[in-house]
C-alpha positions as protocol buffer text, in pm:
chain_id: "A"
residue {
  index: 1
  type: UNK
  ca { x: -5 y: -2 z: 34 }
}
residue {
  index: 2
  type: UNK
  ca { x: 129 y: 350 z: -105 }
}
residue {
  index: 3
  type: UNK
  ca { x: 163 y: 546 z: 187 }
}
residue {
  index: 4
  type: UNK
  ca { x: 389 y: 831 z: 371 }
}
residue {
  index: 5
  type: UNK
  ca { x: 557 y: 728 z: 665 }
}
residue {
  index: 6
  type: UNK
  ca { x: 918 y: 747 z: 782 }
}
residue {
  index: 7
  type: UNK
  ca { x: 922 y: 398 z: 769 }
}
residue {
  index: 8
  type: UNK
  ca { x: 815 y: 333 z: 393 }
}
residue {
  index: 9
  type: UNK
  ca { x: 1078 y: 188 z: 114 }
}
residue {
  index: 10
  type: UNK
  ca { x: 1063 y: 170 z: -277 }
}
residue {
  index: 11
  type: UNK
  ca { x: 854 y: -63 z: -506 }
}
residue {
  index: 12
  type: UNK
  ca { x: 898 y: 16 z: -806 }
}
residue {
  index: 13
  type: UNK
  ca { x: 647 y: -322 z: -921 }
}
residue {
  index: 14
  type: UNK
  ca { x: 338 y: -213 z: -664 }
}
residue {
  index: 15
  type: UNK
  ca { x: 392 y: 154 z: -579 }
}
residue {
  index: 16
  type: UNK
  ca { x: 562 y: 295 z: -937 }
}
residue {
  index: 17
  type: UNK
  ca { x: 756 y: 607 z: -831 }
}
residue {
  index: 18
  type: UNK
  ca { x: 577 y: 623 z: -470 }
}
residue {
  index: 19
  type: UNK
  ca { x: 697 y: 469 z: -147 }
}
residue {
  index: 20
  type: UNK
  ca { x: 511 y: 236 z: 33 }
}
residue {
  index: 21
  type: UNK
  ca { x: 503 y: -51 z: 305 }
}
residue {
  index: 22
  type: UNK
  ca { x: 377 y: -395 z: 236 }
}
residue {
  index: 23
  type: UNK
  ca { x: 223 y: -606 z: 474 }
}
residue {
  index: 24
  type: UNK
  ca { x: 302 y: -980 z: 453 }
}
residue {
  index: 25
  type: UNK
  ca { x: 69 y: -1245 z: 644 }
}
residue {
  index: 26
  type: UNK
  ca { x: 100 y: -1633 z: 686 }
}
residue {
  index: 27
  type: UNK
  ca { x: -229 y: -1826 z: 623 }
}
residue {
  index: 28
  type: UNK
  ca { x: -329 y: -2209 z: 710 }
}
residue {
  index: 29
  type: UNK
  ca { x: -472 y: -2451 z: 481 }
}
residue {
  index: 30
  type: UNK
  ca { x: -765 y: -2406 z: 753 }
}
residue {
  index: 31
  type: UNK
  ca { x: -802 y: -1999 z: 619 }
}
residue {
  index: 32
  type: UNK
  ca { x: -683 y: -1934 z: 983 }
}
residue {
  index: 33
  type: UNK
  ca { x: -370 y: -1643 z: 995 }
}
residue {
  index: 34
  type: UNK
  ca { x: -95 y: -1746 z: 1174 }
}
residue {
  index: 35
  type: UNK
  ca { x: 157 y: -1419 z: 1166 }
}
residue {
  index: 36
  type: UNK
  ca { x: 164 y: -1131 z: 987 }
}
residue {
  index: 37
  type: UNK
  ca { x: 422 y: -808 z: 975 }
}
residue {
  index: 38
  type: UNK
  ca { x: 451 y: -473 z: 805 }
}
residue {
  index: 39
  type: UNK
  ca { x: 798 y: -403 z: 638 }
}
residue {
  index: 40
  type: UNK
  ca { x: 911 y: -133 z: 419 }
}
residue {
  index: 41
  type: UNK
  ca { x: 828 y: -226 z: 69 }
}
residue {
  index: 42
  type: UNK
  ca { x: 1090 y: -441 z: -69 }
}
residue {
  index: 43
  type: UNK
  ca { x: 1105 y: -600 z: -398 }
}
residue {
  index: 44
  type: UNK
  ca { x: 1231 y: -952 z: -241 }
}
residue {
  index: 45
  type: UNK
  ca { x: 1087 y: -1112 z: 97 }
}
residue {
  index: 46
  type: UNK
  ca { x: 1231 y: -1411 z: 150 }
}
residue {
  index: 47
  type: UNK
  ca { x: 1392 y: -1332 z: 465 }
}
residue {
  index: 48
  type: UNK
  ca { x: 1056 y: -1152 z: 547 }
}
residue {
  index: 49
  type: UNK
  ca { x: 925 y: -1457 z: 510 }
}
residue {
  index: 50
  type: UNK
  ca { x: 1178 y: -1628 z: 694 }
}
residue {
  index: 51
  type: UNK
  ca { x: 1107 y: -1445 z: 1015 }
}
residue {
  index: 52
  type: UNK
  ca { x: 724 y: -1472 z: 906 }
}
residue {
  index: 53
  type: UNK
  ca { x: 762 y: -1856 z: 948 }
}
residue {
  index: 54
  type: UNK
  ca { x: 993 y: -1844 z: 1274 }
}
residue {
  index: 55
  type: UNK
  ca { x: 783 y: -1601 z: 1468 }
}
residue {
  index: 56
  type: UNK
  ca { x: 451 y: -1748 z: 1448 }
}
residue {
  index: 57
  type: UNK
  ca { x: 310 y: -1866 z: 1775 }
}
residue {
  index: 58
  type: UNK
  ca { x: 17 y: -2073 z: 1720 }
}
residue {
  index: 59
  type: UNK
  ca { x: -39 y: -2446 z: 1785 }
}
residue {
  index: 60
  type: UNK
  ca { x: -12 y: -2472 z: 1443 }
}
residue {
  index: 61
  type: UNK
  ca { x: 298 y: -2631 z: 1318 }
}
residue {
  index: 62
  type: UNK
  ca { x: 370 y: -2547 z: 904 }
}
residue {
  index: 63
  type: UNK
  ca { x: 565 y: -2864 z: 724 }
}
residue {
  index: 64
  type: UNK
  ca { x: 566 y: -2717 z: 417 }
}
residue {
  index: 65
  type: UNK
  ca { x: 547 y: -2303 z: 268 }
}
residue {
  index: 66
  type: UNK
  ca { x: 439 y: -2151 z: -29 }
}
residue {
  index: 67
  type: UNK
  ca { x: 474 y: -1811 z: -187 }
}
residue {
  index: 68
  type: UNK
  ca { x: 483 y: -1630 z: -461 }
}
residue {
  index: 69
  type: UNK
  ca { x: 837 y: -1583 z: -731 }
}
residue {
  index: 70
  type: UNK
  ca { x: 921 y: -1285 z: -530 }
}
residue {
  index: 71
  type: UNK
  ca { x: 912 y: -1503 z: -226 }
}
residue {
  index: 72
  type: UNK
  ca { x: 1215 y: -1719 z: -326 }
}
residue {
  index: 73
  type: UNK
  ca { x: 1613 y: -1701 z: -314 }
}
residue {
  index: 74
  type: UNK
  ca { x: 1838 y: -2020 z: -392 }
}
residue {
  index: 75
  type: UNK
  ca { x: 1990 y: -1924 z: 8 }
}
residue {
  index: 76
  type: UNK
  ca { x: 1556 y: -1893 z: 126 }
}
residue {
  index: 77
  type: UNK
  ca { x: 1597 y: -2283 z: -18 }
}
residue {
  index: 78
  type: UNK
  ca { x: 1889 y: -2372 z: 218 }
}
residue {
  index: 79
  type: UNK
  ca { x: 1757 y: -2248 z: 521 }
}
residue {
  index: 80
  type: UNK
  ca { x: 1461 y: -2404 z: 490 }
}
residue {
  index: 81
  type: UNK
  ca { x: 1536 y: -2734 z: 458 }
}
residue {
  index: 82
  type: UNK
  ca { x: 1790 y: -2734 z: 719 }
}
residue {
  index: 83
  type: UNK
  ca { x: 1522 y: -2600 z: 960 }
}
residue {
  index: 84
  type: UNK
  ca { x: 1284 y: -2882 z: 827 }
}
residue {
  index: 85
  type: UNK
  ca { x: 1011 y: -2708 z: 594 }
}
residue {
  index: 86
  type: UNK
  ca { x: 930 y: -2835 z: 288 }
}
residue {
  index: 87
  type: UNK
  ca { x: 1000 y: -2488 z: 41 }
}
residue {
  index: 88
  type: UNK
  ca { x: 731 y: -2472 z: -186 }
}
residue {
  index: 89
  type: UNK
  ca { x: 710 y: -2126 z: -424 }
}
residue {
  index: 90
  type: UNK
  ca { x: 494 y: -2072 z: -748 }
}
residue {
  index: 91
  type: UNK
  ca { x: 782 y: -2024 z: -971 }
}
residue {
  index: 92
  type: UNK
  ca { x: 706 y: -1762 z: -1256 }
}
residue {
  index: 93
  type: UNK
  ca { x: 975 y: -1758 z: -1465 }
}
residue {
  index: 94
  type: UNK
  ca { x: 1042 y: -2166 z: -1406 }
}
residue {
  index: 95
  type: UNK
  ca { x: 1138 y: -2174 z: -1768 }
}
residue {
  index: 96
  type: UNK
  ca { x: 1510 y: -1946 z: -1723 }
}
residue {
  index: 97
  type: UNK
  ca { x: 1543 y: -2116 z: -1393 }
}
residue {
  index: 98
  type: UNK
  ca { x: 1920 y: -2281 z: -1362 }
}
residue {
  index: 99
  type: UNK
  ca { x: 1972 y: -2646 z: -1263 }
}
residue {
  index: 100
  type: UNK
  ca { x: 2234 y: -2763 z: -1064 }
}
residue {
  index: 101
  type: UNK
  ca { x: 2458 y: -3057 z: -1087 }
}
residue {
  index: 102
  type: UNK
  ca { x: 2635 y: -3242 z: -832 }
}
residue {
  index: 103
  type: UNK
  ca { x: 2873 y: -3445 z: -1025 }
}
residue {
  index: 104
  type: UNK
  ca { x: 3006 y: -3300 z: -1332 }
}
residue {
  index: 105
  type: UNK
  ca { x: 3041 y: -3613 z: -1502 }
}
residue {
  index: 106
  type: UNK
  ca { x: 2705 y: -3768 z: -1419 }
}
residue {
  index: 107
  type: UNK
  ca { x: 2455 y: -3850 z: -1696 }
}
residue {
  index: 108
  type: UNK
  ca { x: 2138 y: -3757 z: -1657 }
}
residue {
  index: 109
  type: UNK
  ca { x: 2003 y: -3811 z: -1986 }
}
residue {
  index: 110
  type: UNK
  ca { x: 1765 y: -3577 z: -2171 }
}
residue {
  index: 111
  type: UNK
  ca { x: 1814 y: -3321 z: -1881 }
}
residue {
  index: 112
  type: UNK
  ca { x: 2216 y: -3338 z: -1889 }
}
residue {
  index: 113
  type: UNK
  ca { x: 2186 y: -2990 z: -2085 }
}
residue {
  index: 114
  type: UNK
  ca { x: 2040 y: -2798 z: -1900 }
}
residue {
  index: 115
  type: UNK
  ca { x: 2197 y: -2911 z: -1583 }
}
residue {
  index: 116
  type: UNK
  ca { x: 2526 y: -2700 z: -1678 }
}
residue {
  index: 117
  type: UNK
  ca { x: 2609 y: -2544 z: -1360 }
}
residue {
  index: 118
  type: UNK
  ca { x: 2818 y: -2739 z: -1101 }
}
residue {
  index: 119
  type: UNK
  ca { x: 2752 y: -2757 z: -693 }
}
residue {
  index: 120
  type: UNK
  ca { x: 3051 y: -2677 z: -492 }
}
residue {
  index: 121
  type: UNK
  ca { x: 2945 y: -3021 z: -270 }
}
residue {
  index: 122
  type: UNK
  ca { x: 3358 y: -2989 z: -75 }
}
residue {
  index: 123
  type: UNK
  ca { x: 3243 y: -2588 z: 45 }
}
residue {
  index: 124
  type: UNK
  ca { x: 2830 y: -2801 z: 140 }
}
residue {
  index: 125
  type: UNK
  ca { x: 3071 y: -3079 z: 305 }
}
residue {
  index: 126
  type: UNK
  ca { x: 3337 y: -2836 z: 520 }
}
residue {
  index: 127
  type: UNK
  ca { x: 3102 y: -2621 z: 643 }
}
residue {
  index: 128
  type: UNK
  ca { x: 2806 y: -2864 z: 778 }
}
residue {
  index: 129
  type: UNK
  ca { x: 2824 y: -2841 z: 1103 }
}
residue {
  index: 130
  type: UNK
  ca { x: 2811 y: -2508 z: 1075 }
}
residue {
  index: 131
  type: UNK
  ca { x: 2504 y: -2454 z: 853 }
}
residue {
  index: 132
  type: UNK
  ca { x: 2338 y: -2702 z: 1146 }
}
residue {
  index: 133
  type: UNK
  ca { x: 2469 y: -2475 z: 1393 }
}
residue {
  index: 134
  type: UNK
  ca { x: 2313 y: -2152 z: 1190 }
}
residue {
  index: 135
  type: UNK
  ca { x: 1961 y: -2355 z: 1155 }
}
residue {
  index: 136
  type: UNK
  ca { x: 1965 y: -2432 z: 1552 }
}
residue {
  index: 137
  type: UNK
  ca { x: 2058 y: -2036 z: 1646 }
}
residue {
  index: 138
  type: UNK
  ca { x: 1773 y: -1928 z: 1420 }
}
residue {
  index: 139
  type: UNK
  ca { x: 1513 y: -2208 z: 1546 }
}
residue {
  index: 140
  type: UNK
  ca { x: 1614 y: -2105 z: 1929 }
}
residue {
  index: 141
  type: UNK
  ca { x: 1561 y: -1752 z: 1832 }
}
residue {
  index: 142
  type: UNK
  ca { x: 1962 y: -1673 z: 1898 }
}
residue {
  index: 143
  type: UNK
  ca { x: 1957 y: -1526 z: 1549 }
}
residue {
  index: 144
  type: UNK
  ca { x: 1684 y: -1340 z: 1416 }
}
residue {
  index: 145
  type: UNK
  ca { x: 1614 y: -1358 z: 1067 }
}
residue {
  index: 146
  type: UNK
  ca { x: 1633 y: -993 z: 997 }
}
residue {
  index: 147
  type: UNK
  ca { x: 1969 y: -1020 z: 1115 }
}
residue {
  index: 148
  type: UNK
  ca { x: 2103 y: -1298 z: 919 }
}
residue {
  index: 149
  type: UNK
  ca { x: 2212 y: -1101 z: 615 }
}
residue {
  index: 150
  type: UNK
  ca { x: 2447 y: -960 z: 853 }
}
residue {
  index: 151
  type: UNK
  ca { x: 2546 y: -1277 z: 1002 }
}
residue {
  index: 152
  type: UNK
  ca { x: 2657 y: -1423 z: 638 }
}
residue {
  index: 153
  type: UNK
  ca { x: 2863 y: -1104 z: 507 }
}
residue {
  index: 154
  type: UNK
  ca { x: 3155 y: -949 z: 619 }
}
residue {
  index: 155
  type: UNK
  ca { x: 3279 y: -622 z: 511 }
}
residue {
  index: 156
  type: UNK
  ca { x: 2920 y: -600 z: 259 }
}
residue {
  index: 157
  type: UNK
  ca { x: 3103 y: -930 z: 121 }
}
residue {
  index: 158
  type: UNK
  ca { x: 2949 y: -1291 z: 178 }
}
residue {
  index: 159
  type: UNK
  ca { x: 3103 y: -1502 z: 390 }
}
residue {
  index: 160
  type: UNK
  ca { x: 3232 y: -1871 z: 322 }
}
residue {
  index: 161
  type: UNK
  ca { x: 2936 y: -1999 z: 550 }
}
residue {
  index: 162
  type: UNK
  ca { x: 2672 y: -1831 z: 308 }
}
residue {
  index: 163
  type: UNK
  ca { x: 2829 y: -1954 z: 17 }
}
residue {
  index: 164
  type: UNK
  ca { x: 2782 y: -2268 z: 184 }
}
residue {
  index: 165
  type: UNK
  ca { x: 2443 y: -2200 z: 211 }
}
residue {
  index: 166
  type: UNK
  ca { x: 2345 y: -2098 z: -133 }
}
residue {
  index: 167
  type: UNK
  ca { x: 2528 y: -2403 z: -274 }
}
residue {
  index: 168
  type: UNK
  ca { x: 2319 y: -2617 z: -70 }
}
residue {
  index: 169
  type: UNK
  ca { x: 2014 y: -2421 z: -160 }
}
residue {
  index: 170
  type: UNK
  ca { x: 2105 y: -2481 z: -557 }
}
residue {
  index: 171
  type: UNK
  ca { x: 2095 y: -2850 z: -435 }
}
residue {
  index: 172
  type: UNK
  ca { x: 1697 y: -2848 z: -265 }
}
residue {
  index: 173
  type: UNK
  ca { x: 1594 y: -2566 z: -544 }
}
residue {
  index: 174
  type: UNK
  ca { x: 1702 y: -2824 z: -859 }
}
residue {
  index: 175
  type: UNK
  ca { x: 1588 y: -3142 z: -681 }
}
residue {
  index: 176
  type: UNK
  ca { x: 1233 y: -2886 z: -624 }
}
residue {
  index: 177
  type: UNK
  ca { x: 1203 y: -2785 z: -956 }
}
residue {
  index: 178
  type: UNK
  ca { x: 1163 y: -3124 z: -1120 }
}
residue {
  index: 179
  type: UNK
  ca { x: 907 y: -3245 z: -939 }
}
residue {
  index: 180
  type: UNK
  ca { x: 750 y: -2892 z: -982 }
}
residue {
  index: 181
  type: UNK
  ca { x: 787 y: -2958 z: -1357 }
}
residue {
  index: 182
  type: UNK
  ca { x: 694 y: -3300 z: -1367 }
}
residue {
  index: 183
  type: UNK
  ca { x: 382 y: -3318 z: -1121 }
}
residue {
  index: 184
  type: UNK
  ca { x: 100 y: -3141 z: -1212 }
}
residue {
  index: 185
  type: UNK
  ca { x: -120 y: -3246 z: -887 }
}
residue {
  index: 186
  type: UNK
  ca { x: 198 y: -3056 z: -712 }
}
residue {
  index: 187
  type: UNK
  ca { x: 189 y: -2757 z: -882 }
}
residue {
  index: 188
  type: UNK
  ca { x: -254 y: -2744 z: -834 }
}
residue {
  index: 189
  type: UNK
  ca { x: -212 y: -2756 z: -471 }
}
residue {
  index: 190
  type: UNK
  ca { x: 40 y: -2472 z: -426 }
}
residue {
  index: 191
  type: UNK
  ca { x: -163 y: -2277 z: -649 }
}
residue {
  index: 192
  type: UNK
  ca { x: -507 y: -2386 z: -455 }
}
residue {
  index: 193
  type: UNK
  ca { x: -280 y: -2317 z: -89 }
}
residue {
  index: 194
  type: UNK
  ca { x: -169 y: -1912 z: -262 }
}
residue {
  index: 195
  type: UNK
  ca { x: -509 y: -1895 z: -336 }
}
residue {
  index: 196
  type: UNK
  ca { x: -637 y: -1932 z: 54 }
}
residue {
  index: 197
  type: UNK
  ca { x: -416 y: -1702 z: 113 }
}
residue {
  index: 198
  type: UNK
  ca { x: -556 y: -1433 z: -194 }
}
residue {
  index: 199
  type: UNK
  ca { x: -931 y: -1508 z: -33 }
}
residue {
  index: 200
  type: UNK
  ca { x: -818 y: -1369 z: 286 }
}
residue {
  index: 201
  type: UNK
  ca { x: -765 y: -1090 z: 155 }
}
residue {
  index: 202
  type: UNK
  ca { x: -1070 y: -1050 z: -22 }
}
residue {
  index: 203
  type: UNK
  ca { x: -1235 y: -1046 z: 239 }
}
residue {
  index: 204
  type: UNK
  ca { x: -1158 y: -711 z: 322 }
}
residue {
  index: 205
  type: UNK
  ca { x: -1324 y: -617 z: 43 }
}
residue {
  index: 206
  type: UNK
  ca { x: -1743 y: -600 z: 6 }
}
residue {
  index: 207
  type: UNK
  ca { x: -1962 y: -516 z: -276 }
}
residue {
  index: 208
  type: UNK
  ca { x: -2200 y: -233 z: -182 }
}
residue {
  index: 209
  type: UNK
  ca { x: -2438 y: -107 z: -487 }
}
residue {
  index: 210
  type: UNK
  ca { x: -2241 y: -318 z: -750 }
}
residue {
  index: 211
  type: UNK
  ca { x: -1907 y: -130 z: -631 }
}
residue {
  index: 212
  type: UNK
  ca { x: -1568 y: -305 z: -454 }
}
residue {
  index: 213
  type: UNK
  ca { x: -1525 y: -111 z: -132 }
}
residue {
  index: 214
  type: UNK
  ca { x: -1324 y: -125 z: 165 }
}
residue {
  index: 215
  type: UNK
  ca { x: -1510 y: -227 z: 468 }
}
residue {
  index: 216
  type: UNK
  ca { x: -1327 y: 127 z: 675 }
}
residue {
  index: 217
  type: UNK
  ca { x: -1407 y: 312 z: 366 }
}
residue {
  index: 218
  type: UNK
  ca { x: -1765 y: 257 z: 368 }
}
residue {
  index: 219
  type: UNK
  ca { x: -1729 y: 332 z: 743 }
}
residue {
  index: 220
  type: UNK
  ca { x: -1567 y: 633 z: 736 }
}
residue {
  index: 221
  type: UNK
  ca { x: -1816 y: 790 z: 471 }
}
residue {
  index: 222
  type: UNK
  ca { x: -2068 y: 757 z: 686 }
}
residue {
  index: 223
  type: UNK
  ca { x: -1936 y: 909 z: 1040 }
}
residue {
  index: 224
  type: UNK
  ca { x: -1870 y: 1244 z: 1075 }
}
residue {
  index: 225
  type: UNK
  ca { x: -1487 y: 1389 z: 995 }
}
residue {
  index: 226
  type: UNK
  ca { x: -1356 y: 1521 z: 1373 }
}
residue {
  index: 227
  type: UNK
  ca { x: -1322 y: 1837 z: 1273 }
}
residue {
  index: 228
  type: UNK
  ca { x: -1706 y: 1831 z: 1222 }
}
residue {
  index: 229
  type: UNK
  ca { x: -1750 y: 1763 z: 1611 }
}
residue {
  index: 230
  type: UNK
  ca { x: -1805 y: 2065 z: 1779 }
}
residue {
  index: 231
  type: UNK
  ca { x: -1500 y: 2206 z: 2051 }
}
residue {
  index: 232
  type: UNK
  ca { x: -1683 y: 2177 z: 2362 }
}
residue {
  index: 233
  type: UNK
  ca { x: -1720 y: 1770 z: 2303 }
}
residue {
  index: 234
  type: UNK
  ca { x: -1557 y: 1625 z: 2630 }
}
residue {
  index: 235
  type: UNK
  ca { x: -1493 y: 1243 z: 2746 }
}
residue {
  index: 236
  type: UNK
  ca { x: -1277 y: 1038 z: 2789 }
}
residue {
  index: 237
  type: UNK
  ca { x: -1263 y: 705 z: 2444 }
}
residue {
  index: 238
  type: UNK
  ca { x: -1077 y: 346 z: 2518 }
}
residue {
  index: 239
  type: UNK
  ca { x: -1004 y: 101 z: 2268 }
}
residue {
  index: 240
  type: UNK
  ca { x: -868 y: -199 z: 2327 }
}
residue {
  index: 241
  type: UNK
  ca { x: -757 y: -552 z: 2209 }
}
residue {
  index: 242
  type: UNK
  ca { x: -739 y: -911 z: 2428 }
}
residue {
  index: 243
  type: UNK
  ca { x: -472 y: -1115 z: 2219 }
}
residue {
  index: 244
  type: UNK
  ca { x: -443 y: -1421 z: 2384 }
}
residue {
  index: 245
  type: UNK
  ca { x: -153 y: -1691 z: 2220 }
}
residue {
  index: 246
  type: UNK
  ca { x: 135 y: -1894 z: 2285 }
}
residue {
  index: 247
  type: UNK
  ca { x: 495 y: -1778 z: 2400 }
}
residue {
  index: 248
  type: UNK
  ca { x: 744 y: -1994 z: 2466 }
}
residue {
  index: 249
  type: UNK
  ca { x: 521 y: -2281 z: 2499 }
}
residue {
  index: 250
  type: UNK
  ca { x: 322 y: -2102 z: 2806 }
}
residue {
  index: 251
  type: UNK
  ca { x: -26 y: -1942 z: 2713 }
}
residue {
  index: 252
  type: UNK
  ca { x: -59 y: -1597 z: 2791 }
}
residue {
  index: 253
  type: UNK
  ca { x: -312 y: -1318 z: 2781 }
}
residue {
  index: 254
  type: UNK
  ca { x: -233 y: -945 z: 2667 }
}
residue {
  index: 255
  type: UNK
  ca { x: -484 y: -645 z: 2701 }
}
residue {
  index: 256
  type: UNK
  ca { x: -371 y: -354 z: 2529 }
}
residue {
  index: 257
  type: UNK
  ca { x: -566 y: -20 z: 2533 }
}
residue {
  index: 258
  type: UNK
  ca { x: -552 y: 332 z: 2472 }
}
residue {
  index: 259
  type: UNK
  ca { x: -694 y: 570 z: 2680 }
}
residue {
  index: 260
  type: UNK
  ca { x: -764 y: 909 z: 2510 }
}
residue {
  index: 261
  type: UNK
  ca { x: -908 y: 1285 z: 2637 }
}
residue {
  index: 262
  type: UNK
  ca { x: -1129 y: 1466 z: 2391 }
}
residue {
  index: 263
  type: UNK
  ca { x: -1044 y: 1804 z: 2559 }
}
residue {
  index: 264
  type: UNK
  ca { x: -685 y: 1758 z: 2592 }
}
residue {
  index: 265
  type: UNK
  ca { x: -648 y: 1606 z: 2193 }
}
residue {
  index: 266
  type: UNK
  ca { x: -827 y: 1915 z: 2090 }
}
residue {
  index: 267
  type: UNK
  ca { x: -611 y: 2169 z: 2299 }
}
residue {
  index: 268
  type: UNK
  ca { x: -329 y: 1997 z: 2130 }
}
residue {
  index: 269
  type: UNK
  ca { x: -414 y: 1965 z: 1782 }
}
residue {
  index: 270
  type: UNK
  ca { x: -746 y: 2148 z: 1713 }
}
residue {
  index: 271
  type: UNK
  ca { x: -919 y: 1812 z: 1617 }
}
residue {
  index: 272
  type: UNK
  ca { x: -1043 y: 1554 z: 1842 }
}
residue {
  index: 273
  type: UNK
  ca { x: -959 y: 1158 z: 1881 }
}
residue {
  index: 274
  type: UNK
  ca { x: -1230 y: 994 z: 1714 }
}
residue {
  index: 275
  type: UNK
  ca { x: -1172 y: 591 z: 1679 }
}
residue {
  index: 276
  type: UNK
  ca { x: -1391 y: 433 z: 1444 }
}
residue {
  index: 277
  type: UNK
  ca { x: -1372 y: 48 z: 1441 }
}
residue {
  index: 278
  type: UNK
  ca { x: -1425 y: -224 z: 1170 }
}
residue {
  index: 279
  type: UNK
  ca { x: -1393 y: -565 z: 1152 }
}
residue {
  index: 280
  type: UNK
  ca { x: -1525 y: -841 z: 911 }
}
residue {
  index: 281
  type: UNK
  ca { x: -1487 y: -1255 z: 1106 }
}
residue {
  index: 282
  type: UNK
  ca { x: -1249 y: -1424 z: 917 }
}
residue {
  index: 283
  type: UNK
  ca { x: -1381 y: -1777 z: 823 }
}
residue {
  index: 284
  type: UNK
  ca { x: -1213 y: -2094 z: 932 }
}
residue {
  index: 285
  type: UNK
  ca { x: -1223 y: -2484 z: 866 }
}
residue {
  index: 286
  type: UNK
  ca { x: -1094 y: -2771 z: 1020 }
}
residue {
  index: 287
  type: UNK
  ca { x: -994 y: -3124 z: 864 }
}
């Protein structure tokens, strides 16, 4: 969404010449939301995807992660493999994807010409223990996903560990591509899950007299603008959210709220505190 904020970032694909923020969310195959985050607009969101997966605190434990083309890199294939996830992105430009081989002398038959790039297996073997320690640190939260780039770089150059992770990712990606191309039902399953996520987004928009609008826009058009309220308006308003979930295996409940004084707000800003809230229940399913 293009917005004016110090936290916005460029993304020509979605915002053109503007700057904006991007809202990422993780949805299960039961249509329930697992996690979400808002970040400055970026072209590649693979590390954001990793953070959403690792930092989700619901009782559900995802085993397969599906995303679109912008969510994958060679490195992210390696990371998800080490963490025990099946990473299944929908790759739009699969025809231009690079295939890699582990053995330069192996005969891959009709695929021999495709696998023209060789994986450095020795580099992976030399750093295998370090790769496992990195995965463990991510799983335990010792290393945050957002800081993974800094961990794998020295003076803006990739470390040998980073190159080993990339080589491993190329191996896993090649195996995935072979399955993705060969198995139509697998491609369909990926598409169905991505459509589930898009379906949750569509809930945020409804049809009103033949026009598609967001509920918050509709509500705003029906309620008075804060500046139209009289300056003598008095009182306080409290809006909060009760959030219940698991953190560190312990169930917790937190109540986040704000109490605002109309008179104080008008005195300081010349306008009123006006809090409009709207909600649409998300459908859920179970198996």
